[in-house]
Structure formats: C-alpha cells, structure tokens
N, C-alpha and C positions, 0 to 999 in steps of 0.2 A: 380524730373526731369527725373530720370532714368525710372520711370514708364511711364511717358508721352512718352518718346522716344521708349519704347518697345511696346506701344499701337498704336502709330502713323502709322506704316505700315499697321496694320489691318484696321484702319479707312480709310486710303487712298485706300486700296484694296476694301473695301466695297463701297466706293464712285465710284470707277471705274466700279465695277459690277453694281451698281445702274444706272449709266449713260449709259452704253453700253448694258446692258442685261435686267434689270428689267423694266426700264422706257419705252423703245420701245415696250416691250411685253404688258405692261398695255395700251399703246396707241392703239395697234393693237386689243386688246380685246374690248376696248371701241368702236372702229370703227365698229367691227363686231356686237356688241350688237346694235349699232345704226342702222346698215344696216338691221338687223333682225326686228327691230321695225318699219322701214319704208317700209317693203314689202307690196305689194298689189296684188290683183288678176290680172293676165295678165303678170306679170314679168317673164322674162326668167332667170332661175338660173342654177347653177351647184352645186351638193351636194358634201359633203366631199368625198364620194365614187366615184365621177366622173360621176354621172348620170345627164344628161341634160334634162330639161323639163320646162313646163310652169305652173305657179301656177294657179290653178282653184279655190280653196277655202282655206281660212285661218281661223283657230280657235285659241283659246288661245295659246296652246302649240304644235299644229300640223298643217300640211298643206296637201292639196290634190294636187298632182303633175301629170300633164298629160305628159307622156313620149312618147306616140305615139297615133295614132288615136284609140280611144276607149280603151286606156290602162291608167288607173289612179292608182296611188299608194299613200297611206297615209304615211306620214313621220313625225318624230319629227322635230319641227322648228329649233332646234339647230343643226341639221345635214346639214343645208344649208351652203355651203362653201363660195359662192360668186355669184354675179350677172353675167350673161353671157355677156361678153363684145362684142362678135361677134354679138349676137342677137341685142344688143343695137345699134351698129353701123349700122346694116341693117335697123332698125326702123328709125334712124336718117336720113339715106339716102332716105328712102321712103318719109319721111315728107318733106325733101328738094325738092324732085322731084315733089311732089304734090303742094308745094308752088310755084314752078316755072311754073307749068302747069296753075295754077289759074291766074297768072299775064299775 
C-alpha cells in the first residue's frame, strides 16, 4: 500500500501534464498537418518566418510562393505557418459583393 501511495503523485502529475500540455500540442500538430495537406494553388499564406504570399505551384514537399510581382521563392512545405486570415476575409467580401451585384 505504501508503494501505491508513493507512486500516486507521479501518476497524477503525469495525468495533469498529459491533459494540459501534451494533448493540446498533439491536436495543434494534427490540425497543422491537415492544413498543409489541404493547400492548393491560389491560397494566401503566411510562413513561419512571417513572409506573406500566394501559392503558385505545389509539389510533394515544396511550394512556389509569389511574394511580389515577378518575385517567386521556392520553400519547403513544412515552413508554412498558417493561411492568411486577412486575405481570406477580403476574398469572402469580394464574393459577397459579386453575389449582391448579380441579384
């Protein structure tokens, strides 16, 4: 019984770490991997280093990113941090405006 009582705090501590640190990190990694798998040409992204650009071409493990007029850079796909939320909002607003014009 004494052995169980001495191991119990470590088990509880591991459970707390799992619930508050390890599990959310695994979810975040899974979401990032899914986002990388769903990328397509034309998506606006932000790299881990903070470079904003538009995806021009996608290969297996690399992408071609247009950062300015006639300026393209090749990057490793895993260096993509996230989709650009500002660019996505602008595209959604343009679609809504076009839908309203057609009606």
